[in-house]
Each structure stands twice: as structure tokens, then as C-alpha cells.
Steps between C-alpha positions, in 0.01 A plus 500: 500500500636839398523740793439872473463756778396863474814629670569873466796412275270358227194724534535828310379814675296605198192275457520562124827309490445126469644249743731254328322177595669179385291346220506163676359659818203638304453175308500292822242730658264489205529122464431452871178704493150406390246687713547879511307734729490850354473773761379827352321351200242726337334438163521869402870541576825388346511200734222331299711483184804369691286237671339386175842454341619299800186288482576430133833356619294231683514639853192470721415859591305607808422872489479656848323829567265585790307743277422221252438217748248250371522618139626274223824601322746288299261209558542521879286635781698788649582458871517808722834402652775242477347320797178448304677286240383144580837335433868579515660684209856507365557862409371837610515755220458858623380807308490843659761705679787443744256493794312211334828312467569545871144397593544181296845425644375547856207265433734240356744533789221440751295238314723327245418146613125561493511667157759265347678783317838418346543812287422870539498677161495878529391643167639831368379781726513291817875550543589448865838343585412490871189296421706267281747437781218443752342234275839339442556479875177296513640253246324638192668564166445853367501672163461876488445745215442251219177412317428135589309440177783638287754283678276191471447563128873553443614196697219272386 
């Protein structure tokens, strides 16, 4: 298993600069994931297009949004929170801002076993190195600042 940590030496200060993730690290993550909970999903925002592309790569998507709870999106009933998902999931994909990244990392750090999360994927805009390190300290692999669908399409 390829190791990668979000040490200050590898995380650029500017969130517009990409982190140089090893290709094998990304490939391992995407091959180890099937069920993806998407925090911050909304059908009228950019997250919907990203999620649809990821779904087309054969991932099981669970959109999560308290404002859409009970509605049907991407062929799934939307739960209000991660704790309303009836089974464990492999990856938590986060859309939003840095505070959403920290909220997700704190939830993972406190409830990783219950949720089953192996990967925290912080989409562009959710840049938060502190959140990445918190999730890593809980034993979760993290990717930050990359589009999961783009990486999945590129790596197959």
C-alpha cells in the first residue's frame, strides 16, 4: 500500500496549486472504494455533475443533504446525515468550503468505525490541510483539491 501524508512539506500554501499525489496512491484508493457518500450534494449545483460522472465510473453514490432528505436523486433516497445511511460506506466525498472539510474530518475522527469510511476526498474548494491531517490521524486516506470523477476517468 502506497503511503501519503499531508505533511506541511508536501501541501502547497496556495490551494490553487495541486498536491503531487503518487499515481499509485490514487489508483489504490479508487480501486478500494465502491460506496461513496457525497456530503454537500445538490442537484442545482456543480456537485451534481461531478457526482453523475463518478456514478458513470460504476461507484455507488449516496447523496447526503439535510435540505433534500427523503427526496430521490441519482437513484437514491437522500439521507439527512451520514448517520442516516443504513450501511457503512467506503469514501466520503465533500463539496463546500474549508469548514465543511473540517466538519467531515471531525465526524470521521469520532465515528470512523461506525461509518466504515476508508477515504476522505475533499473536492476543489474544500481545501483544508488541518482537516486532512485530522482524518489521517484517524486512519483514513485523504485526497484534497482534485476532482474525484476526473481522476477516476483518467485512471480507469
